[in-house]
C-alpha positions as protocol buffer text, in pm:
chain_id: "A"
residue {
  index: 1
  type: MET
  ca { x: -428 y: 630 z: 1149 }
}
residue {
  index: 2
  type: ASN
  ca { x: -241 y: 473 z: 1436 }
}
residue {
  index: 3
  type: LEU
  ca { x: 28 y: 652 z: 1634 }
}
residue {
  index: 4
  type: ILE
  ca { x: 387 y: 593 z: 1534 }
}
residue {
  index: 5
  type: HIS
  ca { x: 663 y: 551 z: 1792 }
}
residue {
  index: 6
  type: ILE
  ca { x: 990 y: 702 z: 1668 }
}
residue {
  index: 7
  type: PRO
  ca { x: 1305 y: 617 z: 1867 }
}
residue {
  index: 8
  type: THR
  ca { x: 1527 y: 923 z: 1918 }
}
residue {
  index: 9
  type: ASN
  ca { x: 1844 y: 993 z: 2115 }
}
residue {
  index: 10
  type: LYS
  ca { x: 1621 y: 1134 z: 2394 }
}
residue {
  index: 11
  type: GLY
  ca { x: 1376 y: 846 z: 2413 }
}
residue {
  index: 12
  type: VAL
  ca { x: 1074 y: 751 z: 2209 }
}
residue {
  index: 13
  type: LYS
  ca { x: 867 y: 1022 z: 2042 }
}
residue {
  index: 14
  type: VAL
  ca { x: 503 y: 936 z: 1979 }
}
residue {
  index: 15
  type: VAL
  ca { x: 357 y: 1119 z: 1680 }
}
residue {
  index: 16
  type: MET
  ca { x: 36 y: 1119 z: 1485 }
}
residue {
  index: 17
  type: PRO
  ca { x: 108 y: 1032 z: 1119 }
}
residue {
  index: 18
  type: GLN
  ca { x: -134 y: 1297 z: 995 }
}
residue {
  index: 19
  type: ASN
  ca { x: 103 y: 1563 z: 1140 }
}
residue {
  index: 20
  type: ILE
  ca { x: 394 y: 1442 z: 924 }
}
residue {
  index: 21
  type: ILE
  ca { x: 433 y: 1646 z: 605 }
}
residue {
  index: 22
  type: ARG
  ca { x: 724 y: 1451 z: 461 }
}
residue {
  index: 23
  type: ILE
  ca { x: 1029 y: 1246 z: 549 }
}
residue {
  index: 24
  type: GLU
  ca { x: 1364 y: 1301 z: 381 }
}
residue {
  index: 25
  type: ALA
  ca { x: 1640 y: 1041 z: 386 }
}
residue {
  index: 26
  type: SER
  ca { x: 2009 y: 1118 z: 412 }
}
residue {
  index: 27
  type: SER
  ca { x: 2232 y: 813 z: 443 }
}
residue {
  index: 28
  type: SER
  ca { x: 2133 y: 626 z: 763 }
}
residue {
  index: 29
  type: TYR
  ca { x: 1931 y: 918 z: 895 }
}
residue {
  index: 30
  type: CYS
  ca { x: 1592 y: 1066 z: 820 }
}
residue {
  index: 31
  type: LYS
  ca { x: 1457 y: 1412 z: 880 }
}
residue {
  index: 32
  type: VAL
  ca { x: 1088 y: 1414 z: 967 }
}
residue {
  index: 33
  type: TYR
  ca { x: 903 y: 1737 z: 884 }
}
residue {
  index: 34
  type: PHE
  ca { x: 586 y: 1814 z: 1082 }
}
residue {
  index: 35
  type: ASP
  ca { x: 305 y: 2063 z: 1032 }
}
residue {
  index: 36
  type: ASN
  ca { x: 299 y: 2159 z: 1399 }
}
residue {
  index: 37
  type: GLU
  ca { x: 661 y: 2149 z: 1523 }
}
residue {
  index: 38
  type: TYR
  ca { x: 1027 y: 2163 z: 1426 }
}
residue {
  index: 39
  type: PRO
  ca { x: 1182 y: 1888 z: 1210 }
}
residue {
  index: 40
  type: LEU
  ca { x: 1322 y: 1582 z: 1385 }
}
residue {
  index: 41
  type: THR
  ca { x: 1637 y: 1399 z: 1272 }
}
residue {
  index: 42
  type: VAL
  ca { x: 1650 y: 1031 z: 1366 }
}
residue {
  index: 43
  type: ALA
  ca { x: 1886 y: 740 z: 1303 }
}
residue {
  index: 44
  type: LYS
  ca { x: 1641 y: 537 z: 1096 }
}
residue {
  index: 45
  type: ILE
  ca { x: 1637 y: 459 z: 725 }
}
residue {
  index: 46
  type: LEU
  ca { x: 1345 y: 564 z: 506 }
}
residue {
  index: 47
  type: HIS
  ca { x: 1235 y: 203 z: 458 }
}
residue {
  index: 48
  type: TRP
  ca { x: 1167 y: 181 z: 834 }
}
residue {
  index: 49
  type: PHE
  ca { x: 918 y: 468 z: 805 }
}
residue {
  index: 50
  type: GLU
  ca { x: 771 y: 323 z: 487 }
}
residue {
  index: 51
  type: GLU
  ca { x: 688 y: 1 z: 673 }
}
residue {
  index: 52
  type: LYS
  ca { x: 534 y: 186 z: 970 }
}
residue {
  index: 53
  type: LEU
  ca { x: 322 y: 435 z: 774 }
}
residue {
  index: 54
  type: SER
  ca { x: 20 y: 346 z: 562 }
}
residue {
  index: 55
  type: ASP
  ca { x: 86 y: 350 z: 189 }
}
residue {
  index: 56
  type: ASP
  ca { x: -269 y: 481 z: 148 }
}
residue {
  index: 57
  type: PHE
  ca { x: -151 y: 812 z: 292 }
}
residue {
  index: 58
  type: PHE
  ca { x: 225 y: 819 z: 232 }
}
residue {
  index: 59
  type: TYR
  ca { x: 382 y: 799 z: -112 }
}
residue {
  index: 60
  type: ARG
  ca { x: 745 y: 710 z: -178 }
}
residue {
  index: 61
  type: ILE
  ca { x: 814 y: 951 z: -462 }
}
residue {
  index: 62
  type: HIS
  ca { x: 1191 y: 918 z: -470 }
}
residue {
  index: 63
  type: ARG
  ca { x: 1459 y: 710 z: -300 }
}
residue {
  index: 64
  type: THR
  ca { x: 1502 y: 997 z: -55 }
}
residue {
  index: 65
  type: HIS
  ca { x: 1143 y: 1119 z: -7 }
}
residue {
  index: 66
  type: LEU
  ca { x: 825 y: 992 z: 153 }
}
residue {
  index: 67
  type: VAL
  ca { x: 536 y: 1240 z: 127 }
}
residue {
  index: 68
  type: ASN
  ca { x: 199 y: 1259 z: 305 }
}
residue {
  index: 69
  type: ARG
  ca { x: -70 y: 1283 z: 37 }
}
residue {
  index: 70
  type: HIS
  ca { x: -279 y: 1519 z: 251 }
}
residue {
  index: 71
  type: PHE
  ca { x: -12 y: 1787 z: 212 }
}
residue {
  index: 72
  type: ILE
  ca { x: 10 y: 1766 z: -169 }
}
residue {
  index: 73
  type: SER
  ca { x: -158 y: 2072 z: -319 }
}
residue {
  index: 74
  type: GLU
  ca { x: -75 y: 2016 z: -686 }
}
residue {
  index: 75
  type: VAL
  ca { x: 75 y: 1761 z: -924 }
}
residue {
  index: 76
  type: SER
  ca { x: 195 y: 1899 z: -1256 }
}
residue {
  index: 77
  type: ALA
  ca { x: 189 y: 1709 z: -1587 }
}
residue {
  index: 78
  type: ASP
  ca { x: 561 y: 1630 z: -1552 }
}
residue {
  index: 79
  type: TYR
  ca { x: 501 y: 1486 z: -1201 }
}
residue {
  index: 80
  type: LYS
  ca { x: 637 y: 1772 z: -997 }
}
residue {
  index: 81
  type: LEU
  ca { x: 461 y: 1784 z: -660 }
}
residue {
  index: 82
  type: THR
  ca { x: 385 y: 2110 z: -485 }
}
residue {
  index: 83
  type: LEU
  ca { x: 312 y: 2081 z: -115 }
}
residue {
  index: 84
  type: LEU
  ca { x: 82 y: 2309 z: 84 }
}
residue {
  index: 85
  type: ASN
  ca { x: 388 y: 2483 z: 232 }
}
residue {
  index: 86
  type: GLY
  ca { x: 517 y: 2564 z: -119 }
}
residue {
  index: 87
  type: GLU
  ca { x: 797 y: 2306 z: -135 }
}
residue {
  index: 88
  type: GLN
  ca { x: 835 y: 2126 z: -468 }
}
residue {
  index: 89
  type: PHE
  ca { x: 964 y: 1775 z: -538 }
}
residue {
  index: 90
  type: GLN
  ca { x: 1003 y: 1576 z: -856 }
}
residue {
  index: 91
  type: VAL
  ca { x: 867 y: 1221 z: -865 }
}
residue {
  index: 92
  type: SER
  ca { x: 1150 y: 996 z: -982 }
}
residue {
  index: 93
  type: LYS
  ca { x: 1128 y: 813 z: -1315 }
}
residue {
  index: 94
  type: ARG
  ca { x: 1111 y: 477 z: -1141 }
}
residue {
  index: 95
  type: LYS
  ca { x: 829 y: 585 z: -908 }
}
residue {
  index: 96
  type: LYS
  ca { x: 606 y: 756 z: -1168 }
}
residue {
  index: 97
  type: ASN
  ca { x: 399 y: 448 z: -1261 }
}
residue {
  index: 98
  type: LEU
  ca { x: 336 y: 352 z: -898 }
}
residue {
  index: 99
  type: PHE
  ca { x: 256 y: 713 z: -809 }
}
residue {
  index: 100
  type: ARG
  ca { x: 19 y: 744 z: -1106 }
}
residue {
  index: 101
  type: SER
  ca { x: -170 y: 430 z: -999 }
}
residue {
  index: 102
  type: LYS
  ca { x: -213 y: 560 z: -642 }
}
residue {
  index: 103
  type: VAL
  ca { x: -320 y: 911 z: -738 }
}
residue {
  index: 104
  type: ALA
  ca { x: -560 y: 809 z: -1018 }
}
C-alpha cells in the first residue's frame, strides 16, 4: 500500500494505510484511529479518504465508517463487525450486499 498524505492544521501527516484501524465521519470532519498512535481529527470528509485508500483493504460499512479489513476479527450472521480491539460496528442495510461481495 502507498503512503497517504493527510492535511492537518499543523501541516501534512504522512501515514501508512496499514496502521489505520478505522475512520469515523462526523459532519465535515473525520477521526482517524491508528493502531500505533492517538486518533487524529482532520477537516476532510469520509469520501476523501475512500478515494485515497484502496477498496481492497478498506470497507465502507456505513455512511460514517470506513474500516480496515485487516483489523476485523469477526463478522456475525447479522453483519455486526468486531474489530481486534473489541469495538463493534453494524454494517448498514444499504452496504450489506457490497460488503458481502467483498468478504466472500
